[in-house]
C-alpha positions, 0 to 999 in steps of 0.5 A, a space after each residue: 438220568 431223566 426224569 431228574 434231568 435231561 442229558 445234554 448232547 455234547 459235541 462230537 470229538 474231533 476226528 470222530 464221525 457219526 456212525 453210518 449204516 452200510 452203503 446201499 451201493 454194493 446191493 445196488 450193484 449186485 441187483 443191477 448185475 443180476 438184471 443184466 445177466 438175466 437180460 442176456 438170455 433174451 433172443 434177438 439182438 435188435 430187442 436187447 438194448 431196450 428190454 435190458 434197460 426196462 428190466 434193469 429199471 424194474 429190478 432196481 425199483 423193486 429190489 428188496 431192502 433190509 434193516 440192520 442188525 442183523 444181516 439177513 441170510 440169503 434164504 431169508 431174502 429168497 422169497 422176496 427176490 423171487 417175487 420181485 424178479 417174477 414181477 419184473 419179468 412179467 412186466 417186461 413181457 407185457 410191455 413187449 407184447 403190447 408194443 412189439 407183438 411180433 417179438 413177444 417173449 416166449 414162455 421158455 425165455 421168461 422162465 430161463 431169464 427169471 431163473 438166471 436173474 434170481 440165481 445171480 441175485 441170490 449169489 451176489 446179494 449173498 456175497 455182499 451179506 457175507 462180507 458185511 457179516 464178516 466185517 461185523 464179527 471183526 468190528 461189532 457195533 458197540 452199544 449201550 442198553 437202556 432200561 431197568 437194570 435187571 432187564 437190561 443186564 439180561 438182554 445184554 448177556 443174551 446179545 453177547 452170547 450171539 456175536 453174529 448179531 454184530 452188536 456188542 453191549 458195553 454198558 447199562 444205562 439205568 436210574 439206579 444200580 441193581 447190585 448184580 454183576 454184569 456190565 457197568 451200570 451208568 446212572 449219570 449224564 457224565 458217565 454216559 458221555 464218557 462211555 460213548 466217547 471211550 467206547 465209540 458207541 454206535 448203537 443203543 438198545 432200549 429194552 422197555 416200552 417206557 424208555 422212549 417216553 421217560 428217556 426221550 432227551 437221552 435218546 435224542 442226545 445219543 441219536 445226535 451223536 450218530 447212534 442208531 437206536 433199536 427198541 426191544 421189548 424184552 418183557 412182552 415181545 411181539 412175534 409179528 415183527 420181522 427184525 430180530 436181535 439175539 431172538 428179541 423182536 426189535 424195531 429201529 427208531 428213526 433219527 427224525 420223528 417225521 415218517 418217511 413219505 411225510 411230503 406225500 402225507 402233507 400233499 394228501 392233507 392239503 389236497 383232501 382238506 382243500 377239496 372237502 372245504 370247498 365241497 362242504 362250505 354250503 353245509 358249514 354255512 347252514 350249520 353256522 347259521 342254524 347254530 347262531 339262531 338256535 343257540 345264540 352268538 359264539 358259533 366257533 369253539 376254540 380250544 388249546 390242544 397239544 400237537 406234534 412234539 408237544 407244541 400247543 395249537 388252537 383247535 376249531 370246532 362248532 360250539 355244541 356246549 357252553 362251559 361254565 368257565 375256562 377251568 371246566 373247558 380245560 378239564 371236563 372230559 366229555 359232554 356227549 351225554 349232557 342232557 342240557 345240550 340242545 337238540 341241534 347241538 346233540 345232532 352235530 356231535 352225534 354225526 361228527 359235523 362239529 368236527 368239520 372245521 378241523 379241516 381248516 386246522 389240517 389245511 393250515 398245518 396244525 393237524 393231519 387228516 390221519 393221526 392221533 387225536 389231539 388232547 388238552 394240556 391238562 389231560 396230556 399231563 395226566 395221561 403221560 404220568 399214568 401211561 409211560 407210552 402215551 407221550 410217544 404218540 406226539 411223534 407225529 402230527 395229530 389227526 382228525 381221525 386215526 387208527 384208534 377211532 376206526 376201532 371204536 376208541 372215541 369218547 369215554 374209552 380206554 386211554 391205554 388202548 388208544 395210545 397203543 393203537 396210535 403208536 402202532 399206527 405211527 410205527 407202521 405208517 404208510 400213505 396207503 394206510 392213511 387212505 384206508 383209514 379215511 375210507 373206513 372213517 367215511 363208512 363209519 360216518 354213514 352210521 354215526 354212533 356218537 363221540 
């Protein structure tokens, strides 16, 4: 298995469709039916059609989702159902009161409608979940467990003791046999391919943090075969995660490395970078002219960095240091404390003004405003070898700032801490998190501490 060689992605056998997650239609029907039942409690037939449509739309937009496995119990979803139902009814009451004050909904109508819809939603969603749970018990998702053989056998045995999880491990993928009993250990690409085809494998459990980096080609190949990949950390589980599998915290790895909402992220990048470039263009001109006068020609510094999916790109900065040669430029870690650096150059680095040209990288699509900071190929190779989880940070486009930077991880700080914050950012990405990081970065720039 990798790293000795990547496992190819064989073509799917004829007649075998990739595994798909459960259709959302039953839950849509359940939530829509519950909203309509709640709307029946409204008084005044002349008001019923429009409020019913508004309530239905709000309920479907706010409906709770879930990731599988395992199928959640109705008590697990009850707080979310009540919270979103209350929001839908309060929004409806506010709209009716604003546009038809004479027909404003009474407190009794709100309470009765909320109770009816919440109860109906719980009952109907509970029925859907029960049917899914019964189907998984009859026909569980066959799975391969990837990781160190001893750890993988331990996780597989635990999952097999809990059949209601809906997952049935059928083999272990490891670099070498461990000599212990349990499920068969697969050590070659041919064995993995045979197991996937013969057992119609539909899920993959990666049970060690290093699996994502070390077995990336294998995970990609299995994902292309239609397998759903779940990441479990059996050695040091995180108790903050919501999803559980046989007591292990787990998170689903998406088929694509691009996060949901990437269109919105790119739109934010274009809007903010273009606006900032227009606003700071006079400042950029002043910096360029001052740098040219004080330190000679060669104002812009270009350097190769590693971006999304390991692809190189040329990063732009104001030149604050003249390396002796290309080797020093590629391998010297930091020049922040270089005593030979001129005063104006030192000021540019201390205030991070030398980074402003990276807004052009953002506008061009090489980088994002928020993401893991890009590094040079020399250090990427070193850090990837020393820290197995480092390579996983290249799942997303690199950024001008990031979660690690706003926590003080700039310059000569812990690489392990940096990539851990970067991976946490990627795993929990949201557009609002990007906005918060940008605001905190702007606040940090008001009190510069150096790079």
